[in-house]
C-alpha positions, 0 to 999 in steps of 0.5 A, a space after each residue: 893714903 888718907 890724912 887720918 893714916 898719916 897723922 897717925 903714922 907720924 905719931 907712931 914714928 916720932 915725926 909729929 908731937 910729943 908722945 901722943 899729944 899733939 898742938 894745933 900749931 904742930 899738925 898745921 905745920 907738918 901738912 902745910 902742903 895740905 888745903 889749909 881747910 882741910 887741916 884746919 878742923 881736922 884735930 876738933 872734928 876727930 874730937 871723940 866728946 863735941 866732933 860727932 855732931 857736927 863732923 859724922 863723917 870723920 873716925 873720932 880718935 882725939 881729945 881736946 886737952 886744952 885750946 890748941 891741944 890734943 891727945 891721940 886716942 893710943 886705941 887708934 894708935 894701936 890699930 893703926 900699928 896692927 895695919 901696919 904690921 907693927 904689932 
């Protein structure tokens, strides 16, 4: 399973974040068993507005609300829920 899908599953299942918002610290703590080089930049690289120029291989589905705080786009959550057969 990709880190993106595991992340979205954790949001959907209520294991991570507060609704559809998450902090970088929550993300890093939840994925502490993963490579910190990857987890440290995952949220910023997946930003819709600023991630594309420097991370063209990422799927962009987050919006930065403030420093270290992100909003997960509802469309990404909905698509993952459809993939999982929840919708």
